[in-house]
LOMI-84682 format. One record per residue (C-alpha): x, y, z. Coordinates in pm, whole numbers, plus 50000, padded with zeros to 5 digits. Last residue first. Layout:
REM LOMI-84682
{site {X Y Z}},
...
REM end
This chain:
REM LOMI-84682
{site {08104 23267 69558}},
{site {08177 23615 69684}},
{site {08113 23929 69475}},
{site {08218 24150 69762}},
{site {08311 23966 70081}},
{site {08137 24108 70388}},
{site {08275 24040 70734}},
{site {08197 23951 71097}},
{site {07888 24156 71183}},
{site {07758 24061 71529}},
{site {07384 24033 71599}},
{site {07396 23651 71610}},
{site {07714 23560 71426}},
{site {07763 23718 71084}},
{site {07915 23651 70742}},
{site {07771 23839 70445}},
{site {07865 23715 70097}},
{site {07849 23960 69809}},
{site {07641 24214 69623}},
{site {07694 24590 69621}},
{site {07377 24802 69592}},
{site {07482 25063 69848}},
{site {07860 25089 69864}},
{site {08095 24929 70115}},
{site {08443 25067 70193}},
{site {08328 25373 70390}},
{site {08125 25175 70644}},
{site {08379 24893 70675}},
{site {08653 25146 70757}},
{site {08430 25331 71006}},
{site {08346 25021 71208}},
{site {08014 24840 71175}},
{site {07681 24827 71359}},
{site {07464 24567 71191}},
{site {07121 24562 71027}},
{site {06979 24241 70880}},
{site {06697 24215 70626}},
{site {06532 23884 70541}},
{site {06429 23784 70189}},
{site {06617 23452 70174}},
{site {06892 23612 69960}},
{site {06964 23857 70241}},
{site {06914 24233 70220}},
{site {07181 24409 70426}},
{site {07148 24720 70642}},
{site {07473 24894 70738}},
{site {07535 25086 71058}},
{site {07790 25350 71164}},
{site {07814 25535 71494}},
{site {08047 25836 71514}},
{site {07771 26094 71481}},
{site {07476 25901 71346}},
{site {07560 25729 71018}},
{site {07338 25493 70822}},
{site {07412 25284 70512}},
{site {07137 25119 70314}},
{site {07064 24807 70110}},
{site {07402 24634 70079}},
{site {07340 24302 69908}},
{site {07338 23952 70049}},
{site {07448 23597 69978}},
{site {07475 23406 70306}},
{site {07742 23309 70561}},
{site {07619 23220 70910}},
{site {07816 23167 71233}},
{site {07607 22982 71490}},
{site {07502 23166 71804}},
{site {07659 23094 72144}},
{site {07903 23385 72115}},
{site {07624 23622 72011}},
{site {07405 23524 72309}},
{site {07699 23560 72549}},
{site {07781 23911 72420}},
{site {07417 24023 72444}},
{site {07393 23882 72799}},
{site {07715 24061 72897}},
{site {07593 24390 72750}},
{site {07258 24357 72928}},
{site {07436 24304 73260}},
{site {07647 24618 73209}},
{site {07334 24821 73132}},
REM end
């Protein structure tokens, strides 16, 4: 498990940072774990674990700019240009 975590961390750190128009498709909560699924302008869907504050601040259907690195959510700017 520890080795997998290190490999996941290394893969994310070596990945390029992407910013793309996206909308919030769904929000999921399981206990104290929060995830948000985004629909990207290129037709892909991306699902990221997020913190509680991010989870409660975003609403399904919102549009904006998603910034991520590998499997790591960085931020979501509502409306974004």
